[in-house]
N, C-alpha and C positions, 0 to 999 in steps of 0.2 A: 736416853738415847741422844748421843751427841751428833754433831754435824757430819762427822766422818761416817758414822753408821748409817745415817739417813742417805747420804750420797752413795754408799755401797748398796743399799736397798734399791735406790732408783736406777743405778748404773752398775749392775753386777759384772759386766764384761770389762769395765774400765780398770786398767792397771796403773797404780800410782808409782811414779818414778821417784826413787829415793835420792838419787844424785842429780838434783837440779842445779843448774848454774846460777850464780849470783847475777841478777839483771840490773844491778845498780849502775847507772850510766856514769856516775861521777868516778867510779873506779877505772873506767876505760879512758880517761883523759891522758893525753900524751904529755910526759914530763920533759922539760927542757933543761939545758945546761945554763943558759943565760938567765939572769934574774928578771922577774917581772917588776916593772917600775910602778910604784904607788905614789901618785902625785896628789897634791891638794891645790885647789883653785877656788876662786870666787867668781861666779858668773851672775851678773845682774844683782849683786849684793848677797847672793846665797852660796853657801859652801857646797862644794862637790868633791868627790874622790874619783880619781881617774886611774885605771889600771891599764898599762900599756906594755908592749914588748913581748907579747906571746907569739912564738913562731910556729906553733902547731896549726892544726886544721881549725877553720873558722867555726865549724859546728861544735867542736870541743870547747872553744872559748865561749860560745853562746850557752852551753850547758853550765859551764862554770859561772857565768853571769847570773843565770837564773837561780842557781843554788845560793849564791851570795845574797841576792835580793830576797829570797824567801827566808833564809836563816836570820837576816837582819831585820826583816819586815819593813823594808824601805823601797822606794821607787828608784828607777834607774833605766838605762838603755844601753844598747850595743851599737856603736857607730864607728865607722872607719877603723876597724880592728882595735877598738878601745872599749873598755867597759866604763860607763859613767854612772856613779852611784850618788844619789842625793844625800847630802850631809857629809860630815867629817867622821868617817869610820875607818881611818887608816890603821889604827892599832888592832881593831877587831878583824879587819880583813887580812891584815898581815899574819895574825895568829892563825886564822883559818887556812890560809894558803900554806903556811909552814907545816901545819898538821898534815896537810895533804902531800907534802914533800917538795913543794916548790921553793925555789930561791926567790926571795923578795927583797927589793931595795927601796928604801924610803927616799923620796926626792922632794926637796923644798921644805919650808917651814917646819 
């Protein structure tokens, strides 16, 4: 007896909806025409990657920041409408954003 059968025995009146919407938050991010700028800087001797130039909602940019940090397993923050990632991950971040459909422009070094 699998889990579905056990749930049907516990809740016989419950109907399962076959057409459930995809609840992936990343798919709802607003796309823009202008490129996102991917910069490299050193602060206090440590390399950081900065993403700037997103013109959509702040919440969408925060979702994107969280997704980048979890996929790369690095630290970072969101300040002043910029995503700051610890380390030099320009190439990986640019590839991730291009897969999502964003235009990305590399700035500096």
